[in-house]
N, C-alpha and C positions, 0 to 999 in steps of 0.2 A: 712319643715318636713312633710311627708305624713303619718300622724297618725290620725285615726278617733276615737280611743277609747283606754282606758287603764284600766286594772284591777289590783288591788293590795290588799294585806292582811291587810293593815293598820299598817304596821310596822313603827318603828321610822325613818327608812331610808326615807320613804315617807313623814313623818310628819316633821322631822327636819334633816338637814344635820349636823349641829353642834349647840351647845348652843348659839353661837354668831350670827349665820346666820339666818336672818329673812326668807329667801326663803327656800322652800322645793323642793325635787325632783318633786313632783306633781305640785307645782306652776310653776316650770321652764318648765315642759311639757305643762302646760296650756298657758303660755306666748308664747311658740314656736308654738303651734298648736291651733289657735283660734277655738272655737266650739268643743273642745275635750270632748268626752263622758267619764265620770269617773265612775267606778263601784267598790265599795269596796266589798271584799269577804264576802258574807252573812254568810257563815259557821263560819268564824272567828268572825264576829260581834255577831252572835247568841251564840257562845261559851263564849265570853266576858260577855254577858248579863247573861248567865246561871251561870258563875263563880261568878259574883257579887251577883246574887240572892242567891246563895249557901252560900256566906259569910254573907249576911244580915239575911237570915232565919236560923232556927235551923239546926245544922249539925247532928242531931240525926239519920236521915235516912242514911247518909253517914257513920256514925260511926257503925251502925248496920251492914251494908254491909261489911265494913272493918273487923269487929270483926268475922262475920260468915265466911268470906273468910279465915282469919288467922287461925281460929279454924280447918278448914278442909284441908288447903293446904299442911301441912307438915305431915299428918298422913294418910297413905293408909288404915289403919283399919277404921278410921272415915269415909273416903270417901266410903269405901265398905258398911259400916253401913248406910250411907246416901242413897245409891242406894237402899238398902233393904227397907228403910222407904219410899222412893219415890215410889217403886213398891207397897207397902202396902197402901199408900195414893192415889194410882192411878194418880200420877203426872208424867210428862215426866222426865226421868232420865238425867237431865242436870247438868253440873257443875255449881258451884257458880262463877259468873264472878267477877273479881277484877277491880275496877276503875283504870284507867291508867292516869297519869298526862299529858302524851304527846299525848293522843288521845282526840280529840274534842268530847265533850258530851258523854264520856264513862259512866258517872254516869247514863245517861238516859237509857243505855242498861242494866245496873246492877239492877236498881230498879224493872223493870217488871220481871226479872228473879227470884229475891228473892221473889217477891209477888206470882209468879206461884208456887214456892217451899214452900210457907208458910205452907200449911197443913203438908207436910213431915217434915219441920223444927220444927214445933210445937210439933209433935209427937216425934221427935228425942230428943229435949231438955227437954221435960217433962217426959221422960221415967223413 
């Protein structure tokens, strides 16, 4: 086989073919192609690390982001009020992002957005 490298996401398909089979798809590639360069998807690996850290650490930040998003998402009046508070607090009038389970590292995008909106959010919730 003329294969010099393989890249994979680290899925179970690459890890195990079945519970009884000791060989994996990856080991079969390595047996067929000596000197095969193997690269695991770094985005997938980084996401797994972040998910594990999020489980181990306090989920307070995630809960705040979820609560703030839920508070504004179903009310156009609240969204309009938030824009007014953003203008008053001289912050960019951005929407509050919602973490998505199917997007890698979506929590990372949501945290800075809430932190940028913090002055407007504090004004809004303490009025």
